[in-house]
C-alpha positions as CSV (number, residue, x, y, z in Angstrom):
1,X,196.6,243.4,133.2
2,X,198.7,243.7,136.4
3,X,197.3,245.2,139.6
4,X,199.8,248.0,139.7
5,X,197.4,250.7,140.6
6,X,196.3,249.2,143.9
7,X,197.6,250.2,147.3
8,X,200.2,248.0,148.7
9,X,199.7,246.8,152.2
10,X,201.3,243.9,154.1
11,X,199.3,240.8,153.5
12,X,196.7,242.5,151.3
13,X,197.4,240.3,148.2
14,X,197.1,237.2,150.3
15,X,193.9,238.4,151.6
16,X,192.5,238.9,148.2
17,X,193.2,235.3,147.3
18,X,192.5,233.6,150.7
19,X,189.2,232.8,152.1
20,X,189.8,234.5,155.4
21,X,190.9,238.0,154.4
22,X,192.6,240.4,156.7
23,X,190.9,240.7,160.1
24,X,191.1,240.3,163.7
25,X,193.8,242.8,164.3
26,X,191.6,245.6,165.6
27,X,192.8,245.3,169.2
28,X,196.5,245.1,168.8
29,X,196.8,248.3,170.9
30,X,195.0,247.0,173.9
31,X,197.2,247.1,176.9
32,X,198.3,244.3,179.1
33,X,195.6,242.1,180.5
34,X,194.8,240.9,183.9
35,X,196.8,237.8,183.3
36,X,199.7,239.1,181.3
37,X,203.2,238.7,182.3
38,X,204.8,241.1,184.6
39,X,205.6,241.6,188.2
40,X,203.4,239.4,190.3
41,X,201.9,241.7,192.9
42,X,199.0,242.5,195.1
43,X,199.0,246.2,194.4
44,X,196.7,249.1,194.3
45,X,196.4,251.4,191.3
46,X,196.2,255.1,191.6
47,X,193.7,256.1,194.2
48,X,192.8,259.4,195.8
49,X,195.5,261.1,197.8
50,X,193.5,260.7,201.0
51,X,193.9,257.0,200.6
52,X,197.5,257.0,199.5
53,X,198.4,259.2,202.5
54,X,196.7,256.8,204.8
55,X,194.2,259.3,206.2
56,X,191.2,257.6,204.7
57,X,189.2,256.1,207.5
58,X,186.1,254.3,206.3
59,X,182.9,254.1,208.1
60,X,183.5,251.5,210.8
61,X,180.0,250.2,210.2
62,X,181.2,248.6,207.0
63,X,184.1,246.9,208.8
64,X,186.5,244.8,206.5
65,X,184.9,244.7,203.1
66,X,186.6,242.1,200.8
67,X,185.9,240.4,197.5
68,X,184.0,237.7,199.1
69,X,181.3,240.1,200.2
70,X,180.3,240.5,196.6
71,X,178.8,237.0,196.6
72,X,175.1,237.2,197.2
73,X,172.7,234.4,197.9
74,X,170.4,232.9,200.5
75,X,171.6,233.7,204.0
76,X,174.6,235.7,202.7
77,X,173.6,238.8,204.6
78,X,173.2,236.9,207.9
79,X,176.6,235.3,207.4
80,X,178.2,238.6,206.7
81,X,176.6,240.1,209.8
82,X,177.8,237.2,211.9
83,X,181.3,237.5,210.6
84,X,181.4,241.3,211.2
85,X,180.1,240.8,214.7
86,X,182.6,238.1,215.5
87,X,185.5,240.2,214.3
88,X,184.2,243.2,216.2
89,X,184.0,241.2,219.4
90,X,187.4,239.7,218.8
91,X,188.9,243.2,218.1
92,X,187.4,244.6,221.3
93,X,188.6,241.7,223.4
94,X,192.2,242.1,222.1
95,X,191.9,245.9,222.6
96,X,190.8,245.4,226.2
97,X,193.8,243.2,226.9
98,X,196.2,245.7,225.3
99,X,194.6,248.5,227.2
100,X,195.0,246.6,230.5
101,X,198.7,246.0,229.6
102,X,199.1,249.7,228.7
103,X,197.6,250.7,232.1
104,X,199.9,248.4,234.0
105,X,202.8,249.9,232.1
106,X,201.6,253.5,232.3
107,X,201.4,253.6,236.1
108,X,205.1,252.9,236.8
109,X,206.1,255.0,233.8
110,X,204.1,258.0,235.1
111,X,205.7,257.6,238.5
112,X,209.1,257.6,237.0
113,X,208.3,260.7,235.0
114,X,207.1,262.5,238.1
115,X,210.3,261.9,239.9
116,X,212.3,263.7,237.2
117,X,209.7,266.3,236.2
118,X,211.9,269.2,237.5
119,X,215.0,268.0,235.8
120,X,215.0,268.7,232.0
121,X,217.9,266.4,231.1
122,X,216.5,263.5,233.1
123,X,213.0,264.1,231.8
124,X,214.2,263.9,228.2
125,X,216.1,260.7,229.0
126,X,212.9,259.2,230.4
127,X,210.6,260.5,227.7
128,X,212.7,259.1,224.9
129,X,212.2,255.4,225.6
130,X,208.6,256.1,226.6
131,X,207.9,257.7,223.3
132,X,209.5,254.8,221.4
133,X,207.4,252.3,223.4
134,X,204.3,254.3,222.8
135,X,204.9,254.5,219.1
136,X,205.3,250.7,219.0
137,X,202.1,250.2,220.9
138,X,200.3,252.7,218.7
139,X,201.4,250.8,215.6
140,X,200.1,247.5,217.1
141,X,196.8,249.1,217.9
142,X,196.5,250.5,214.4
143,X,197.2,247.1,212.9
144,X,194.4,245.7,215.1
145,X,192.0,248.3,213.9
146,X,192.9,247.6,210.3
147,X,192.6,243.8,210.7
148,X,189.3,243.6,212.6
149,X,187.5,246.8,211.5
150,X,189.0,247.7,208.2
151,X,190.1,251.2,209.4
152,X,193.1,252.3,207.4
153,X,195.8,253.8,209.6
154,X,196.9,257.4,209.0
155,X,200.5,258.0,207.9
156,X,203.1,260.6,208.9
157,X,202.1,261.2,212.5
158,X,204.8,262.2,215.0
159,X,206.0,259.9,217.8
160,X,204.6,262.3,220.4
161,X,201.1,261.9,218.9
162,X,201.5,258.1,218.9
163,X,202.3,258.3,222.7
164,X,199.3,260.4,223.3
165,X,197.1,258.0,221.3
166,X,198.4,255.1,223.3
167,X,197.5,256.8,226.6
168,X,194.1,258.1,225.4
169,X,192.9,254.8,224.2
170,X,193.5,253.0,227.6
171,X,190.1,254.0,229.0
172,X,188.4,253.3,225.7
173,X,189.9,249.8,225.6
174,X,188.8,249.2,229.1
175,X,185.3,250.4,228.2
176,X,185.3,247.8,225.4
177,X,186.2,245.2,227.9
178,X,183.3,246.3,230.1
179,X,180.9,246.1,227.2
180,X,182.1,242.5,226.4
181,X,181.7,241.6,230.1
182,X,178.1,242.8,230.1
183,X,177.5,240.9,226.8
184,X,178.8,237.7,228.4
185,X,176.5,238.3,231.4
186,X,173.5,238.9,229.1
187,X,174.3,235.7,227.2
188,X,174.6,233.7,230.5
189,X,171.2,235.0,231.8
190,X,169.6,234.3,228.4
191,X,170.9,230.7,228.4
192,X,169.7,230.3,232.0
193,X,166.2,231.4,231.0
194,X,166.2,229.0,228.0
195,X,167.5,226.1,230.0
196,X,165.1,226.8,232.9
197,X,162.1,227.0,230.6
198,X,162.8,224.2,228.1
199,X,165.2,221.8,229.8
200,X,164.9,221.8,233.6
201,X,161.3,222.9,233.8
202,X,161.8,224.9,237.0
203,X,159.0,225.5,239.5
204,X,159.2,229.3,238.9
205,X,158.6,229.8,235.2
206,X,158.1,233.5,235.5
207,X,161.5,234.0,237.0
208,X,163.0,232.0,234.2
209,X,161.2,234.1,231.6
210,X,162.3,237.3,233.3
211,X,165.9,236.1,233.4
212,X,165.9,235.2,229.8
213,X,164.3,238.5,228.7
214,X,166.8,240.5,230.8
215,X,169.6,238.5,229.2
216,X,168.2,239.2,225.7
217,X,167.9,242.9,226.5
218,X,171.5,243.0,227.7
219,X,172.6,241.3,224.5
220,X,170.8,243.8,222.3
221,X,172.1,246.7,224.4
222,X,175.7,245.5,224.4
223,X,175.6,244.8,220.6
224,X,174.9,248.5,220.2
225,X,177.7,249.2,222.6
226,X,180.1,247.2,220.5
227,X,179.2,249.2,217.5
228,X,179.5,252.5,219.4
229,X,182.9,251.5,220.8
230,X,184.2,250.8,217.2
231,X,183.0,254.3,216.2
232,X,184.8,255.8,219.2
233,X,188.0,253.9,218.2
234,X,187.8,255.3,214.7
235,X,187.1,258.8,216.0
236,X,190.0,258.7,218.4
237,X,192.4,257.7,215.6
238,X,191.1,260.5,213.4
239,X,191.3,263.1,216.2
240,X,194.7,262.3,217.6
241,X,196.7,260.9,214.6
242,X,194.8,262.3,211.6
243,X,195.6,265.6,209.9
244,X,194.3,268.9,211.1
245,X,191.7,270.9,209.1
246,X,194.4,272.9,207.2
247,X,196.4,269.8,206.4
248,X,193.3,267.9,205.4
249,X,192.3,270.8,203.1
250,X,195.8,270.9,201.6
251,X,195.8,267.1,200.9
252,X,192.4,267.4,199.3
253,X,193.6,270.1,197.0
254,X,196.6,267.9,196.1
255,X,194.3,265.0,195.5
256,X,192.0,267.0,193.2
257,X,195.0,268.3,191.2
258,X,196.4,264.8,190.9
259,X,193.0,263.3,189.9
260,X,192.5,266.0,187.2
261,X,195.9,265.3,185.7
262,X,195.2,261.6,185.7
263,X,191.9,262.1,184.0
264,X,193.5,264.1,181.3
265,X,196.1,261.3,180.8
266,X,193.4,258.7,180.8
267,X,191.5,260.6,178.1
268,X,194.6,261.0,175.9
269,X,195.4,257.3,176.3
270,X,191.9,256.3,175.4
271,X,192.1,258.5,172.2
272,X,195.4,256.8,171.2
273,X,193.8,253.4,171.8
274,X,190.8,254.2,169.6
275,X,193.2,255.5,166.9
276,X,195.2,252.3,167.0
277,X,192.0,250.2,166.8
278,X,190.8,252.1,163.8
279,X,194.2,252.1,162.1
280,X,195.1,248.5,162.8
281,X,191.6,247.0,162.4
282,X,189.0,248.8,160.4
283,X,191.4,250.7,158.1
284,X,193.3,247.5,157.1
285,X,190.0,245.7,156.4
286,X,188.7,248.6,154.3
287,X,192.0,248.6,152.3
288,X,191.6,244.9,151.7
289,X,188.0,245.4,150.7
290,X,189.0,248.0,148.2
291,X,191.7,245.7,146.7
292,X,189.1,242.8,146.4
293,X,186.6,245.0,144.6
294,X,189.3,246.4,142.3
295,X,190.5,243.0,141.3
296,X,186.9,241.8,140.8
297,X,186.2,244.8,138.6
298,X,189.2,244.1,136.4
299,X,188.8,240.4,136.3
300,X,187.8,238.9,132.9
301,X,186.9,235.6,134.4
302,X,183.3,235.7,135.7
303,X,183.8,232.8,138.1
304,X,186.9,234.4,139.7
305,X,185.2,237.7,139.9
306,X,182.3,236.0,141.8
307,X,184.8,234.5,144.3
308,X,186.4,237.9,144.8
309,X,183.0,239.5,145.4
310,X,182.1,236.9,148.0
311,X,185.4,237.6,149.8
312,X,184.7,241.3,149.6
313,X,181.3,240.7,151.1
314,X,182.9,238.7,154.0
315,X,185.5,241.4,154.5
316,X,182.8,244.0,154.6
317,X,181.0,242.0,157.3
318,X,184.2,241.8,159.4
319,X,184.8,245.5,159.0
320,X,181.3,246.4,160.2
321,X,181.7,244.0,163.2
322,X,185.0,245.6,164.1
323,X,183.5,249.1,163.7
324,X,180.7,248.1,166.0
325,X,183.2,246.8,168.5
326,X,185.1,250.0,168.5
327,X,181.9,252.0,168.9
328,X,181.0,249.8,171.9
329,X,184.4,250.5,173.5
330,X,183.9,254.2,173.0
331,X,180.5,254.2,174.7
332,X,177.8,251.6,174.4
333,X,174.3,252.9,173.6
334,X,172.7,250.1,175.7
335,X,174.2,251.6,178.8
336,X,172.1,254.7,178.5
337,X,169.0,252.9,177.1
338,X,168.7,249.8,179.3
339,X,171.1,250.4,182.3
340,X,174.3,248.9,183.7
341,X,172.8,245.4,184.3
342,X,171.9,244.9,180.6
343,X,175.2,246.4,179.4
344,X,177.1,243.9,181.6
345,X,175.0,241.1,180.3
346,X,176.0,242.1,176.8
347,X,179.7,242.0,177.8
348,X,179.2,238.5,179.1
349,X,177.4,237.3,176.0
350,X,180.1,238.7,173.7
351,X,182.9,237.0,175.6
352,X,184.3,233.7,174.2
353,X,184.8,232.5,177.8
354,X,182.0,231.7,180.2
355,X,181.3,234.7,182.4
356,X,179.5,234.2,185.8
357,X,177.8,237.5,186.3
358,X,176.2,238.6,189.5
359,X,174.6,242.0,189.8
360,X,172.8,243.6,192.8
361,X,172.2,247.3,193.0
362,X,169.8,247.0,195.8
363,X,167.0,248.4,193.7
364,X,168.8,251.7,193.2
365,X,170.6,252.0,189.9
366,X,174.0,253.8,190.2
367,X,174.6,257.2,188.9
368,X,175.5,257.5,185.2
369,X,179.2,258.3,185.8
370,X,179.7,255.4,188.2
371,X,177.8,253.0,185.9
372,X,180.0,254.1,183.0
373,X,183.2,253.5,184.9
374,X,182.0,250.1,186.2
375,X,181.1,249.1,182.6
376,X,184.5,250.0,181.2
377,X,186.4,248.3,184.0
378,X,184.4,245.1,183.5
379,X,184.6,245.3,179.7
380,X,188.4,245.9,179.6
381,X,189.1,243.3,182.3
382,X,187.1,240.6,180.5
383,X,188.8,241.5,177.2
384,X,192.3,241.3,178.8
385,X,191.5,238.0,180.5
386,X,190.4,236.5,177.1
387,X,193.6,237.8,175.4
388,X,196.3,237.2,178.0
389,X,195.3,235.1,181.1
390,X,194.9,231.6,179.6
391,X,191.7,231.3,181.7
392,X,188.8,229.0,181.4
393,X,186.2,231.1,183.3
394,X,185.5,234.6,184.6
395,X,183.6,235.7,187.6
396,X,182.1,239.2,187.8
397,X,180.3,240.6,190.8
398,X,178.7,244.0,191.1
399,X,176.9,245.0,194.3
400,X,175.8,248.0,196.2
401,X,177.1,248.1,199.8
402,X,173.9,248.6,201.7
403,X,175.8,249.2,204.9
404,X,176.7,252.7,203.9
405,X,173.4,253.8,202.5
406,X,171.9,255.0,205.7
407,X,171.1,258.5,206.6
408,X,174.0,260.7,205.7
409,X,175.9,257.7,204.3
410,X,177.6,257.4,201.0
411,X,176.5,254.5,198.9
412,X,179.4,252.4,197.5
413,X,179.3,250.3,194.4
414,X,181.6,247.3,194.7
415,X,183.1,245.4,191.8
416,X,185.0,242.2,191.6
417,X,186.4,240.6,188.4
418,X,188.2,237.2,189.0
419,X,189.6,234.7,186.6
420,X,191.4,231.3,187.0
421,X,194.2,232.2,184.6
422,X,198.0,232.1,185.1
423,X,198.2,235.3,187.1
424,X,201.2,237.5,187.2
425,X,199.5,240.7,186.0
426,X,201.4,243.9,186.3
427,X,199.4,246.5,188.1
428,X,201.6,249.2,186.6
429,X,200.8,248.1,183.0
430,X,199.1,250.5,180.7
431,X,195.7,248.7,180.7
432,X,195.4,248.4,184.5
433,X,196.7,251.9,185.1
434,X,194.1,253.3,182.8
435,X,191.3,251.5,184.7
436,X,192.7,252.7,188.0
437,X,192.7,256.3,186.7
438,X,189.0,255.9,185.7
439,X,188.1,254.8,189.2
440,X,190.3,257.4,190.9
441,X,188.5,260.1,188.9
442,X,185.4,259.4,190.9
443,X,187.2,259.2,194.3
444,X,187.1,255.4,194.1
445,X,189.5,252.7,195.1
446,X,191.1,250.2,192.7
447,X,193.2,247.2,193.5
448,X,194.8,244.2,191.7
449,X,195.8,240.9,193.3
450,X,197.6,238.6,190.8
451,X,200.1,236.1,192.3
452,X,202.0,233.8,190.0
453,X,199.8,230.9,189.0
454,X,196.6,232.9,189.7
455,X,193.9,233.7,190.3
456,X,193.8,237.3,189.3
457,X,191.3,239.4,191.2
458,X,190.5,243.1,190.3
459,X,188.4,245.0,192.9
460,X,187.0,248.5,192.7
461,X,184.8,250.6,194.9
462,X,183.0,253.7,193.7
463,X,180.7,256.2,195.4
464,X,177.4,256.0,193.7
465,X,175.0,258.1,195.9
């Protein structure tokens, strides 16, 4: 009797006869992966409007966070502290030199301006090149702050404010130079005390001890001075070049409106993806299962019916596995039951590629919303690497930035996903855009760096206090 009453689906007949059945198509709707083809770029996904507008000025105490800071190990904190201190000192030294150059240029410029103060036409003629020079110097200073301290420059400030900033920071730059001079003096006295006590063995050991202690005191004091000067640098940028209260409020309203719209789009995209997974995966496998059972029921050959039932059992197993996979992608129960660390370990165990997972929350588990976003970013990134990147390994690092967990600080949860694949991921692709929207919904930051040839690095930062 012919199987005319059965549903017709592409490949279903072959599934009934073959040992493998229909399967493995459950994630055909997954967007581009981290290693997929596209424009090679180091680009940031959607982030809060305060970041896009350039007015986001991070706590200078964090200085320059980068993916490497996610690596934890013996002595890592001391190395990070030494690197921060070295960059802060170098930034202050360069700032002192530029402040001295600005002072030398400001004196004759001021004298020239005084001579034409009563002549409006001549005053405008003098102010025009001064404003252009001031804007150029302000741009150089902002690049210095971003390079050495990680302070993102504001955008859209007028040239007159740039000139004001250049003049206002001259005494601050000279103050930084004085702090560095005292630091060098303290280091010299400390070394004199050490040499006098351990090497030369002077006849006046108390004087050597006193000199060394005074040098150590100066070093500690000037280290605090370096940190304070960095805070003043950030405050000056915010005060002179940043937006006023009304402008900041307007930008925040725009940011919230944009974020709300992006969240709605992300939810709709997630629903469409779940529908594709169910339609292309579980539904096709259930259709094949029904065909197998129907053919087994109608078969008059017991041996052939047994083979068909074995295939149906295998197809049922695949359908259940695919259904569990879809449920995990909707929301994993282990995330609520055991926490983010165990949930990420399950992602690593289910990956066909080796995943080097590092997790450090500083003994303070992140909030549920932040943990959920981190889990989905890691899960989707790992899935995309497996499907598109031609990689051999994946490195995942999740860490809490302790530097911003002080009194009144906002704890930041950092995330890095890196693979050794072919690179060339498109940050504007559907998958990466969806991840960026998830992060932006919590006022986080999301970035993708994927040059041709790799490696691809996804970084994210989320407030988790």
